[in-house]
C-alpha positions as CSV (number, residue, x, y, z in Angstrom):
1,M,-7.4,-0.4,5.3
2,F,-5.5,-0.1,8.5
3,D,-3.2,-2.9,9.6
4,P,-5.3,-5.2,11.9
5,V,-4.5,-5.4,15.6
6,I,-3.7,-9.1,16.3
7,A,-4.4,-10.4,19.8
8,P,-1.7,-12.5,21.6
9,S,-1.2,-16.0,20.2
10,G,-2.3,-17.7,23.5
11,T,-5.8,-16.2,23.4
12,L,-8.8,-17.6,21.6
13,L,-9.2,-14.4,19.6
14,G,-5.5,-14.5,18.7
15,L,-5.7,-18.1,17.5
16,L,-8.8,-17.4,15.4
17,Q,-7.3,-14.3,13.9
18,R,-4.3,-16.3,12.8
19,G,-6.4,-19.0,11.4
20,R,-4.7,-21.7,13.4
21,G,-6.2,-25.1,13.9
22,D,-6.0,-24.7,17.6
23,G,-8.3,-21.7,17.2
24,T,-11.1,-24.1,16.1
25,L,-10.2,-26.7,18.8
26,H,-10.3,-24.1,21.6
27,A,-13.5,-22.5,20.3
28,L,-15.3,-25.8,20.4
29,T,-14.4,-26.3,24.1
30,A,-15.0,-22.6,25.1
31,P,-18.3,-21.2,26.2
32,R,-20.4,-20.8,23.1
33,A,-21.0,-17.1,23.6
34,D,-17.3,-16.4,24.0
35,A,-16.5,-18.5,20.9
36,L,-19.1,-16.7,18.7
37,A,-18.0,-13.3,20.0
38,A,-14.4,-14.0,18.9
39,L,-15.5,-15.5,15.6
40,N,-17.7,-12.5,14.8
41,H,-14.9,-10.2,15.7
42,C,-12.7,-11.9,13.1
43,V,-15.2,-11.9,10.3
44,L,-16.3,-8.3,10.8
45,S,-12.8,-7.0,11.4
46,D,-10.7,-8.8,8.8
47,P,-7.5,-9.9,10.6
48,R,-5.4,-10.6,7.5
49,H,-2.4,-8.5,6.7
50,D,-2.9,-9.5,3.0
51,W,-6.6,-10.1,2.6
52,Q,-6.2,-10.8,-1.1
53,V,-3.9,-13.8,-0.6
54,E,-4.5,-15.4,2.8
55,N,-7.5,-17.7,3.4
56,R,-9.9,-17.4,6.2
57,S,-13.4,-17.7,4.8
58,L,-13.8,-21.5,4.7
59,Y,-12.1,-21.7,8.1
60,Y,-14.6,-19.3,9.7
61,A,-17.6,-20.8,7.8
62,R,-16.8,-24.2,9.2
63,L,-16.7,-22.9,12.7
64,Y,-20.0,-21.1,12.3
65,L,-21.4,-24.5,11.3
66,D,-19.8,-26.3,14.2
67,L,-21.1,-23.7,16.6
68,N,-24.5,-23.4,14.9
69,G,-23.8,-19.7,14.8
70,E,-26.4,-17.1,14.0
71,L,-25.7,-14.5,11.3
72,D,-27.3,-11.5,13.0
73,E,-24.0,-9.6,13.5
74,I,-22.9,-10.3,9.9
75,E,-26.3,-8.9,8.7
76,T,-25.9,-5.8,10.8
77,H,-22.3,-5.3,9.5
78,L,-23.3,-5.6,5.9
79,F,-26.2,-3.3,6.0
80,A,-24.8,-0.7,8.3
81,V,-24.7,3.0,7.3
82,E,-20.9,2.6,6.8
83,D,-21.6,0.5,3.8
84,V,-22.7,3.6,1.9
85,F,-19.6,5.6,2.7
86,D,-16.9,2.9,2.8
87,A,-16.7,1.2,-0.6
88,E,-13.5,-0.7,0.1
89,E,-13.9,-4.4,-0.7
90,S,-11.9,-5.2,2.4
91,R,-14.7,-4.0,4.7
92,T,-17.2,-6.6,3.6
93,G,-15.3,-9.1,1.5
94,L,-14.5,-11.6,4.2
95,A,-18.1,-11.6,5.5
96,L,-19.4,-12.2,2.0
97,A,-17.0,-15.0,1.3
98,V,-18.0,-16.7,4.6
99,L,-21.6,-16.4,3.6
100,G,-20.8,-18.0,0.3
101,H,-19.3,-21.0,1.9
102,L,-22.2,-21.3,4.4
103,A,-24.6,-21.2,1.4
104,S,-22.7,-24.0,-0.2
105,Y,-23.2,-26.0,3.0
106,G,-27.0,-25.5,2.7
107,R,-27.5,-22.5,5.0
108,R,-30.5,-20.8,3.5
109,D,-30.1,-17.7,5.7
110,A,-26.6,-17.1,4.3
111,L,-28.0,-17.4,0.7
112,A,-30.8,-14.9,1.5
113,L,-28.3,-12.4,2.9
114,L,-26.1,-12.7,-0.2
115,R,-29.1,-12.1,-2.5
116,R,-30.2,-9.1,-0.4
117,Y,-26.7,-7.6,-0.4
118,A,-26.2,-8.2,-4.1
119,A,-29.4,-6.2,-4.7
120,T,-28.7,-3.3,-2.4
121,G,-25.1,-3.4,-1.0
122,T,-22.1,-1.3,-2.1
123,N,-19.8,-4.4,-2.6
124,W,-22.6,-6.0,-4.7
125,A,-20.1,-7.4,-7.3
126,W,-18.4,-9.6,-4.7
127,A,-21.8,-10.9,-3.5
128,L,-22.8,-11.6,-7.1
129,D,-19.6,-13.6,-7.6
130,E,-20.4,-15.7,-4.5
131,L,-23.9,-16.3,-5.8
132,A,-22.7,-17.2,-9.3
133,L,-21.1,-20.2,-7.7
134,R,-23.9,-21.3,-5.4
135,D,-27.3,-19.9,-6.5
136,D,-29.7,-21.4,-8.9
137,D,-30.7,-19.8,-12.2
138,A,-34.0,-18.4,-10.8
139,G,-32.2,-16.7,-7.9
140,L,-29.7,-15.1,-10.2
141,R,-32.4,-14.0,-12.7
142,A,-34.3,-12.2,-9.9
143,L,-31.2,-10.0,-9.4
144,A,-31.0,-8.8,-13.0
145,A,-33.3,-5.8,-12.5
146,P,-31.9,-4.4,-9.2
147,V,-28.3,-4.8,-10.4
148,L,-28.9,-3.1,-13.8
149,A,-30.8,-0.3,-12.0
150,R,-27.5,0.7,-10.4
151,F,-26.3,1.9,-13.8
152,A,-27.8,5.0,-15.5
153,T,-29.0,4.7,-19.0
154,D,-26.9,7.6,-20.3
155,T,-23.6,7.2,-22.0
156,A,-21.6,7.3,-18.7
157,G,-23.9,4.7,-17.1
158,E,-23.6,2.3,-20.0
159,A,-19.8,2.7,-20.0
160,E,-19.8,1.8,-16.3
161,L,-22.1,-1.2,-17.0
162,A,-19.7,-2.4,-19.8
163,A,-16.8,-2.2,-17.4
164,A,-18.6,-4.1,-14.7
165,V,-19.5,-6.9,-17.2
166,R,-15.9,-7.0,-18.6
167,D,-14.3,-7.1,-15.2
168,A,-16.7,-9.6,-13.6
169,F,-14.8,-12.5,-11.9
170,E,-17.7,-14.9,-12.5
171,P,-19.5,-14.4,-15.9
172,R,-22.4,-16.8,-15.2
173,P,-25.0,-14.1,-14.1
174,W,-24.3,-11.9,-17.0
175,R,-24.6,-14.7,-19.4
176,L,-28.0,-15.6,-17.9
177,W,-29.1,-12.0,-18.1
178,A,-28.0,-11.7,-21.8
179,E,-30.6,-14.5,-22.5
180,D,-33.3,-13.0,-20.3
181,P,-36.8,-13.0,-21.9
182,R,-37.2,-9.3,-20.9
183,P,-35.9,-7.2,-23.7
184,S,-35.0,-4.3,-21.3
185,I,-32.6,-6.7,-19.5
186,A,-31.1,-8.7,-22.3
187,T,-30.6,-5.8,-24.7
188,R,-28.6,-3.8,-22.1
189,V,-26.4,-6.8,-21.1
190,R,-25.6,-7.8,-24.6
191,A,-24.7,-4.3,-25.5
192,A,-22.5,-4.1,-22.4
193,Q,-20.8,-7.4,-23.3
194,E,-20.0,-6.2,-26.8
195,A,-18.7,-2.9,-25.5
196,G,-16.5,-4.6,-23.0
197,C,-15.0,-6.9,-25.7
198,F,-14.4,-3.9,-28.0
199,D,-12.8,-1.9,-25.1
200,R,-10.4,-4.8,-24.3
201,W,-9.4,-5.0,-28.0
202,Q,-8.8,-1.3,-28.1
203,R,-6.5,-1.4,-25.1
204,Q,-4.5,-4.2,-26.7
205,M,-4.1,-2.1,-29.8
206,R,-2.8,0.9,-27.8
207,P,0.3,-0.4,-26.1
208,T,2.4,2.1,-24.1
209,G,6.1,2.1,-23.4
210,P,9.1,1.1,-25.5
211,R,8.8,0.1,-29.1
212,P,11.0,-2.0,-31.4
213,G,13.9,0.1,-32.6
214,W,14.4,1.9,-29.3
215,S,18.0,2.5,-28.4
216,V,19.6,1.5,-25.1
217,G,19.7,5.2,-24.1
218,A,16.0,5.5,-24.8
219,V,15.2,2.6,-22.6
220,F,17.2,4.1,-19.7
221,E,15.4,7.4,-20.3
222,W,12.0,5.7,-20.1
223,A,13.0,4.0,-16.8
224,Q,14.0,7.3,-15.4
225,Q,10.7,8.9,-16.5
226,G,9.0,6.2,-14.4
227,I,11.1,7.1,-11.4
228,D,10.2,10.8,-11.8
229,R,6.5,9.8,-11.8
230,G,6.9,7.6,-8.8
231,A,6.6,4.3,-10.8
232,A,9.4,1.7,-10.7
233,L,9.9,0.6,-14.3
234,H,13.3,-1.0,-14.1
235,V,12.1,-4.5,-14.4
236,P,10.2,-4.1,-17.7
237,A,12.9,-1.8,-18.8
238,A,15.5,-4.6,-18.3
239,R,13.4,-6.9,-20.4
240,C,13.4,-4.2,-23.1
241,L,17.1,-4.0,-22.9
242,S,17.3,-7.8,-23.6
243,A,15.4,-7.1,-26.9
244,V,17.3,-4.0,-28.1
245,A,20.9,-4.4,-26.7
246,G,23.7,-6.0,-28.5
247,P,27.3,-6.9,-27.5
248,E,28.4,-3.5,-28.6
249,D,26.1,-1.8,-26.0
250,R,27.7,-3.6,-23.0
251,P,30.1,-0.7,-22.1
252,E,27.3,1.7,-22.0
253,I,25.2,-0.6,-19.9
254,V,28.1,-1.2,-17.4
255,R,28.7,2.5,-17.2
256,A,25.0,3.1,-16.5
257,A,25.1,0.5,-13.7
258,R,28.0,2.2,-12.1
259,E,27.2,5.9,-12.5
260,G,23.9,6.4,-14.4
261,T,20.7,8.0,-13.2
262,E,18.6,6.1,-10.6
263,G,16.3,4.5,-13.3
264,A,19.3,3.7,-15.5
265,R,21.3,2.1,-12.7
266,C,18.4,-0.1,-11.5
267,T,17.7,-1.2,-15.1
268,A,21.3,-1.9,-16.0
269,L,21.9,-3.9,-12.8
270,R,18.8,-6.0,-13.4
271,Y,19.8,-6.6,-17.0
272,L,23.4,-7.5,-16.2
273,A,22.3,-9.9,-13.4
274,D,19.8,-11.6,-15.6
275,S,22.5,-11.9,-18.3
276,D,25.0,-13.5,-15.8
277,D,27.5,-10.8,-16.8
278,P,30.9,-11.3,-15.2
279,D,30.9,-7.8,-13.7
280,A,27.4,-8.0,-12.3
281,L,28.4,-9.1,-8.8
282,D,31.0,-6.4,-8.3
283,L,28.5,-3.8,-9.6
284,I,25.8,-5.1,-7.2
285,E,28.2,-4.8,-4.3
286,A,29.2,-1.3,-5.2
287,A,25.5,-0.3,-5.6
288,V,24.6,-1.7,-2.1
289,T,27.6,0.0,-0.5
290,S,27.3,3.5,-2.1
291,G,24.1,3.8,-4.0
292,P,20.8,5.4,-2.9
293,T,18.2,3.2,-1.3
294,P,16.2,2.4,-4.4
295,V,19.3,1.4,-6.3
296,A,20.6,-0.7,-3.4
297,E,17.2,-2.5,-3.2
298,A,17.2,-3.1,-7.0
299,A,20.7,-4.5,-6.7
300,V,19.7,-6.9,-3.9
301,D,16.7,-8.1,-5.9
302,A,18.9,-8.6,-9.0
303,F,21.5,-10.6,-6.9
304,E,18.8,-12.9,-5.5
305,R,17.7,-13.7,-9.1
306,M,21.1,-14.9,-10.2
307,R,22.0,-18.5,-10.6
308,G,25.2,-20.5,-10.8
309,D,28.0,-21.7,-8.5
310,L,29.8,-18.3,-8.6
311,V,26.7,-16.6,-7.1
312,V,26.6,-19.2,-4.2
313,D,30.3,-18.7,-3.6
314,R,29.9,-15.0,-3.4
315,A,26.9,-15.4,-1.1
316,R,29.1,-17.4,1.3
317,G,31.5,-14.5,1.4
318,W,28.8,-12.0,2.0
319,A,26.7,-13.9,4.4
320,R,28.3,-12.3,7.5
321,R,27.8,-8.7,6.3
322,P,25.6,-6.7,8.6
323,D,23.7,-5.0,5.8
324,R,21.0,-5.8,3.3
325,L,23.4,-7.6,1.0
326,G,24.4,-10.0,3.9
327,A,20.7,-10.7,4.5
328,A,20.2,-11.4,0.8
329,A,23.2,-13.7,0.9
330,G,21.5,-15.7,3.6
331,R,18.4,-16.0,1.5
332,V,20.5,-17.1,-1.6
333,L,22.1,-19.8,0.5
334,A,18.7,-20.9,1.9
335,C,17.5,-21.3,-1.7
336,R,20.5,-22.7,-3.4
337,G,23.2,-23.6,-0.8
338,G,24.3,-27.0,0.3
339,A,24.6,-28.8,3.6
340,Q,27.7,-26.8,4.4
341,D,25.6,-23.6,4.4
342,S,23.3,-24.7,7.2
343,E,25.1,-22.6,9.8
344,P,24.8,-19.2,8.0
345,V,21.2,-20.0,7.1
346,L,20.4,-20.8,10.7
347,A,22.2,-17.6,11.8
348,A,20.2,-15.6,9.3
349,L,17.0,-17.2,10.5
350,R,17.7,-16.4,14.1
351,E,18.8,-12.9,13.4
352,A,15.7,-12.1,11.4
353,V,13.4,-13.3,14.2
354,R,15.4,-11.5,16.8
355,G,15.6,-8.3,14.9
356,E,12.4,-8.1,12.9
357,G,10.0,-10.4,14.6
358,P,8.0,-13.4,13.4
359,D,6.4,-11.6,10.5
360,A,9.6,-10.5,8.8
361,P,9.3,-10.8,5.0
362,T,12.8,-12.4,4.8
363,L,11.5,-15.3,6.9
364,W,9.6,-16.8,4.0
365,T,12.8,-17.7,2.2
366,L,14.8,-18.6,5.3
367,V,12.1,-20.9,6.7
368,D,12.0,-22.7,3.4
369,G,15.7,-23.0,3.4
370,A,15.8,-24.5,6.9
371,G,13.4,-27.2,5.8
372,R,15.2,-27.8,2.5
373,L,18.5,-28.2,4.2
374,G,17.0,-30.2,7.1
375,I,18.5,-28.1,9.8
376,A,17.3,-30.0,12.9
377,C,18.5,-27.4,15.4
378,A,16.3,-24.8,13.7
379,A,13.2,-26.5,15.1
380,P,12.9,-24.3,18.2
381,V,13.0,-21.0,16.3
382,L,10.6,-22.6,13.6
383,R,8.2,-23.5,16.4
384,H,8.3,-19.9,17.6
385,V,7.6,-18.6,14.2
386,Y,4.7,-21.1,13.8
387,R,3.1,-19.9,17.0
388,E,3.5,-16.2,16.7
389,T,3.3,-15.2,13.0
390,A,0.1,-13.5,11.9
391,S,0.6,-14.7,8.3
392,S,-1.1,-18.0,7.7
393,H,1.0,-18.4,4.5
394,L,4.2,-18.1,6.5
395,R,2.8,-20.5,9.1
396,G,2.1,-23.0,6.4
397,R,5.7,-22.8,5.1
398,T,6.9,-23.2,8.7
399,A,4.8,-26.3,9.1
400,R,6.5,-27.8,6.0
401,A,9.9,-26.9,7.4
402,L,9.0,-28.5,10.8
403,A,7.9,-31.6,9.0
404,A,11.5,-31.9,7.7
405,T,13.3,-30.9,10.9
406,D,11.2,-31.7,14.0
407,P,10.6,-35.3,15.0
408,S,7.7,-34.1,17.3
409,F,5.8,-32.5,14.4
410,P,3.6,-35.6,13.5
411,S,2.2,-35.8,17.0
412,G,2.3,-32.1,17.7
413,F,1.6,-29.2,15.4
414,A,0.6,-31.6,12.5
415,V,-2.6,-32.5,14.5
416,E,-3.8,-28.9,14.8
417,C,-2.8,-28.2,11.2
418,L,-5.7,-30.5,10.1
419,W,-8.0,-27.6,11.1
420,D,-5.8,-24.8,9.7
421,C,-7.2,-22.1,7.5
422,E,-4.8,-22.7,4.6
423,E,-5.4,-25.8,2.4
424,T,-1.7,-26.3,1.8
425,T,-1.2,-26.5,5.5
426,R,-4.0,-29.0,5.9
427,E,-2.4,-31.0,3.1
428,I,0.9,-31.2,5.0
429,A,-0.9,-32.2,8.1
430,A,-2.9,-34.9,6.3
431,R,0.4,-36.4,5.1
432,H,2.2,-36.3,8.5
433,A,-0.2,-36.3,11.4
434,E,-0.1,-39.5,13.5
435,T,-3.3,-41.5,13.1
436,G,-2.9,-42.9,16.6
437,D,-4.8,-39.9,17.8
438,N,-8.6,-40.4,17.6
439,R,-9.1,-36.8,16.7
440,V,-6.8,-37.2,13.6
441,V,-8.7,-40.2,12.1
442,E,-12.1,-38.5,12.7
443,R,-10.8,-35.2,11.1
444,L,-9.3,-37.0,8.1
445,R,-12.6,-38.8,7.4
446,R,-14.5,-35.5,7.7
447,L,-12.1,-33.8,5.3
448,A,-12.4,-36.6,2.9
449,A,-16.2,-36.3,2.9
450,D,-16.4,-32.5,2.8
451,P,-17.3,-31.3,-0.8
452,A,-15.8,-27.8,0.0
453,E,-12.3,-29.3,0.7
454,E,-9.6,-28.9,-1.9
455,D,-8.7,-31.8,-4.1
456,E,-5.1,-31.8,-3.0
457,V,-6.1,-32.1,0.6
458,Q,-8.5,-34.9,-0.1
459,T,-5.9,-36.8,-2.1
460,A,-3.5,-36.5,0.8
461,V,-6.2,-37.7,3.2
462,R,-7.0,-40.7,1.1
463,S,-3.4,-41.7,0.9
464,R,-3.4,-42.1,4.7
465,I,-6.8,-43.7,5.5
466,G,-9.2,-46.1,3.9
467,P,-12.8,-46.8,4.8
468,D,-11.8,-49.5,7.3
469,T,-9.1,-47.5,9.0
470,P,-9.4,-48.1,12.8
471,A,-10.1,-45.1,15.0
472,G,-7.2,-45.8,17.3
């Protein structure tokens, strides 16, 4: 899947792609045709950089309801010729999830599309999972024959069926089909269930990798073999060292951290950092200064995992370095520093936005740190990140930081956050948005009554309003 092209944050499309609350508010006041065009663009061309983590489906489904939107374009997308050739879940997953939410709100047309796609579409397993949560038993039983017809009755086909049953996210349809009165259905599904359980047991009985009794050198060799295959194994290898290494092995491990192979250095650095070894910090600095990129990255990761006052003191000394270790030091201070570290954390935050933009991975930690330390003068850069980032998760963390640093948040961004795509962001808004705004009280009551809303959001809503709360 290619990285999505995100429209400017000041446009209706850009707001909807980001999942911002202002996207819904603007769509409801825009010409209906324009709003539906932008909404369909988002649902059919998933705008998320990490579609497996970020939420959009409920956000878009609610807007379809508010706009009384037709589902013709979703239908065309699902059953297009591309569905046969592009089996990636990312092509249809968002549309199917939106249909699932619409079905839970009572949209029968959405339920019918899900049933049809589960019977004939390439990403049928996703559609079946959506139906498992929303459809009745009769609707699911009607899908047994077309789903099973996807799998040949030879050995390979039965193995594929067993894998599908084993890996199903929602087991309800398969359990219904195992009890189907038609022997041709029930017998196959029960056999697949048994085969899947046996396969899982076999995999558990065939572990790969280090065994008890391995030496330190053998663990280092295994880590290097992973590097040679293109797989980074230094993290599990470091855990193995914790099991096999004794005090007498420390010189060998320190030597590996300083001059070993790439796999050995990464493993040793991780092990020494996790063990709070007194030489770990010096070895990490040397690795970042002179080591190859994979070793330097492993050293930085190991440093950020370390705890204790000594680590914070060293981070204060490294914070002004213009390299990856200096950036890591800023993140360490953001996580574990004190009020005296506000200046370097703010400097790191500004530098990250200036140098890498509002979607820089380092911002997640720095934004959290700005909020934790209550850095009031960070509010302008936090507001910029909030507006511009394409990551709804980062925007949510930024909203939390603004709640701790920006006095204007309750009457500003907190209001639009009530319509945000992320439930954690809606929860923050429910706790902070000023109820003097009529839109806020109306939205809080709607969230409280919405069966699709998350429990944490509804708990936050009910802590703010009661049934007799005035609208103004």
